[in-house]
N, C-alpha and C positions, 0 to 999 in steps of 0.2 A: 504493500500500500504506500509506503514511503517513496518508493521509486515512481509509482504512478503519480503521486502528489507532486513530486519535483518536475515530472514531465508535463503535467497538465495544468499547472498553475504558475503564476509569475510572482516574484518577490513583491511584497507590499500590495498585492492584488487581493481584494476581499473575496474569500471563498467560504461558503457555509456548508454544513454537512448534516445529513439526516440518515440515521440507521433504521432499516426496516427488516423485520424478521423474514418476510417473504418478498422475493423480487417482483412478484406479480402485482403487488399493491402499487397503485398509482399515487401521485402526490396530490391528494385531495383531502381537505380537512374534514373532520367528522360530520359537521353539519351539512356539508355539501355533497355527501355521498348518496343522498336521495334528494332530487330536486324539490320534492314536496316539503322537505324539512325546513327550508329557508322561510317558508310562510309562517312556521311556528316559532321562529327565533325570538320574537318579542315576548311571546307567551312563556317560552323557556326561561328567559331572563327574569321576568316578573316572578315566576315560580321559585327560581333560585334565590332571588333577593328576599322573598317572603320567608323562606326556610333557613337561609344562611345567616341572616342578621343576628339572631341570638348567639351565634357561635363566633362572631367576629368582634375583636376588641376595638378596632378602629375601622368602621365601615368605609368602603370606597366612596369618594366624593363625586367622581365623574363616571360617565357611561363607559368609557374605555377601560377604566379601572375595574369595573364589574366584569367586563369581558375577559380581561387578563386573569382575574380571580377564578372565573369559571373554567378557563383553560387549565389553570394550575391544578384544579381539583377534578379534572377530566370530565367536565360537563361538555356537551356538544357546542362547538363554536365554529366560526369561519377561519380560525387561526390554525396554522400548522407550525409545529415546533421544529426549530433548526438549532445548530450549535456551531460555534466558531472552532470547536475542537474536533478533529477527525477521530481521535481516540474515543471520545465520548460517543460519537455516532457509531463507531465500530462496536462498542459495547452493546448498544441497543440492538444492533443487527444480529448479535450472536448469543445474547444472554437469556432470551425467553425460552424456557424449557418446553412450553407448549408447542413451539415451532422449531424444536431442535432438529427435526427431520426435514425442514424446508430450506430451500436455497434462499439465502438472504441477499441484501444489497445495502450499500452505502451510497446515498445520493449526494452529489456535489452541485452547489448552486453558486452562480455569480450574481449576487443580489443587485449590483449596479446595472448589469445587463438586463435583468428581469424588469427593473424599474424603468429602464430606457424603453423597453418594449411597451410599457404602459404609458409612455410619454411623460414620465416623471423624471425631471432633471434638476440638478442644482448647479450653482456656480462652481462649487467644489465637487468634482466628479465623484469622489468616493463617499459623499455624504448620503446617509440613509435616513429617511423620515421617521419621526417619532410622534405617537399620539400625544396630544396635549401641547404640542409645540408647532407642528406643521399643519396649517388649515387644510392643505390639500387632502389630508386623510379623513376629513370630516365626512366625506361622501361614503366612507366605508363603515361608519358607525351604524349599529343596528337600527337606530331610529331614522336614519337617512336612506338606507338601502332601498326600502320599499317606495320612497318618494322619488327616487332617481330611476327613470325608465331605461337608462343606458346599462350596458353590460361592460363594466370596466375590467381590465385585466387584473390578475393578482399582483400584489406589490410586496416587496421585502421591507420590513419595518423593524424598529428596535423599541424596547420598552425598558423601564427601570428594573434592574436586577435586585428586587427588593425582598427576595426570599433566599435562604441558604441554598435551596435547590437550583434556582435560576443562576446564582453566582457560580456554583460548583460546575454546572453544565455549560457555562458560557452561552446561555440561551438567547436565541433570536427568533424571529417569526416571519412567516408570510401570511397574508390575509387575502381571502377571496372577496369579491363583490357579489354580483349576481351570476357571474359566469362560473359554471361548474366543470369546465374543461380542466383536466389535470395539468399541473404546471409544466410537466414534461412535454405537453403538446401545444404549449402557447408559442405563438410567433414562429421564429425560425428554429427554435429548440436548441440554439447554440449556448444558451445560458445555463444548461443543466445536463449532467451526465451521471452515470452510476458505475460503481465497482461491484461486481458479483462476488458473493461469498458462498463457496461450495459447502454443502452439508458437512463433508468430512473435515473441513477446516475450522468449523465453529468451536469444538472443544479446545483445540490447540490455541486458537486466537484468544479465547477466554482466559486461558492460563497465562498467555503472554501479556495480556492486559493487566492481570493481577500483579505480575512481576513489575509492571510499569506504574503500579499504584492506582490503576483504574478499576474500581469495583463498585458494588451497590452502595457501600458505605461512603465512598468519596463522591459519588454522583447524587446520592440521596441522603445528605447529612441531617437526618431527622430521627427522632426517638423511636418511631414505629419501625423504621428500617434497622436501627441498632438492635431492637428487641428481636426482630426476625433473624438477624445474623447470629445472635446469641444462641438461638435454638439449634443452630447447626452443630454446636458442641455436644449436643445430647446424642447418645448412642441410638 
């Protein structure tokens, strides 16, 4: 993978990574996997807000903050998780025991090229938009999507790494609008490619990642995961 990384990327060029347990899975966020689900987005958000509020010490103040919180807790959204770390992405491609018998993949994304395909440009070429700072993203907010009849391309975005998990995983995102086409089929497709992970390579890669300090504990620095790992000591 290191050889491929050197061959396919340039120094100081932004590249994001996403590991998937099955190579057949497209780059589509959870809410966009069924075109009918987008119509239920606002209802899902209201339901989440209703039930999550008692469990939150400091509730989100903005609509986008609620969206990121939902993504963090695996509720359906139009967000897709990426990482600036190829090792973190590789871990997610090989670690799920449920899919240990499936061929995996690590997707590589040029976020600036994806945004350029969506006609999203900045004076500084490597700049990535952020919710709460760049008005151009307001069209992607749940309250605005249904108001906009256009089908905007997905865009690469950044958000505050305000949880230990986000910081550990060097997390970034893409977000869909109304267009449900997978990211790997957008535009000329030169902004994205993947590395295939054979089934037989998964156990070896998982062990190599552990030697490099990449594990469930380092990527999920939370008490629940610490407790799960402690159980592994039991016979």
